[in-house]
N, C-alpha and C positions, 0 to 999 in steps of 0.2 A: 623682526630681530629684536625689538624693545619690547614686547610683549613676552617674548619666548625667553627673554633673561628677569623680565617681571616673574613669569610663573616659575623660573629657577629660583627666585630668590626668596619668593611665597611657599615653595615648597621645601626650603633646608630648614633644618630644625634648630640651625643657629639660630636663625631669621626670628622664630617663635619664641626661641631664649631669649633674646634682644628686646622685644617687644615687651614681654613680659617684666624681667628685671627694670628694664626702664621706665616702666609704668608704675611698677611698684614704689621703687626708690623715688620717682617726680612725687608719689602719692607721700610716702613718708615726711619728703624735705620739706612740701606744701604742708603737710599738718603740723610738723614744729613749727613753720614762719606762720601761721594762724593760731596757734598756742602761745607764744611769743606776743603777737601783735594785738590777737584779742584779748590774752590775759592784761597786757598794760591798759589797753582802752575799759576793762572790767574796773580794774583798779582806778581808773579817775573816774568812771562812772558810781560806783560804792563805796568808796574808801579814801574821798579826797582830804581827810583831814589829815589820815598818815602819811599820803603824797607829799603834804604840805609841811610836815615836823622838819624841823632845821634838821641836818647833820649833827652839827656839834653847836654848843652855845658860842654866842658871837659870831658865827656863820652866820652868810644870808644865803647859802645853797641848800633848799630842800632834798628830801628823800626821790621825787619823783625826776630830781634831773639826772642822778645817775643808772636809773633806771629806763629813762628813755633814752642814755645814752648806750645803756645796756640793747636795748632791743635793735637801734641802729647799729654796734656791731657784730649782734647775734645773727642779722641779718647778712652782713657781710661775709661772716664765719660760714654759714649755711651755702651761702651764694658759691664761695671759694669752694667748699666740699664740692656741691653737683658740680662744677665748672673741671675739676678734677678727674670725677668720676667718669664725665661726659669724654673729656680728652684722654684718658686713658682706657677702660674695661668698654665702653661700650662702642669710641669712634675705631678699637682692633678689633674689635667683633665684630662693626658694618663692615670693616677692610676685608676681613676671613669671606665674610659673605659674598660679597661684592666680585673678590678673586675666585670663590667657586662658583657662581654665578657664570663667569665669561669662559672659565676652562671647560664647561661642557658645549 
């Protein structure tokens, strides 16, 4: 019974669309996160002087602090985007696939 359902899921074109869409979206999100993190690390490695520049005269906060916070905020935003997409598009398509597999 379980093998039969798995075979029907595997044969469903919606399943292949789900796998492809989810994979492409995951890779895009991963590349975005990596660009933000590695971009910040590269700035630390190669442009320390600029990151150490004060935001304004008399302030003790340097440019690197808001950029570091920006990395964290960007990660939270990208995570939120992925979770919303997974909970709407991917889950609804997954539910359709499962229903169709059990109907036959």
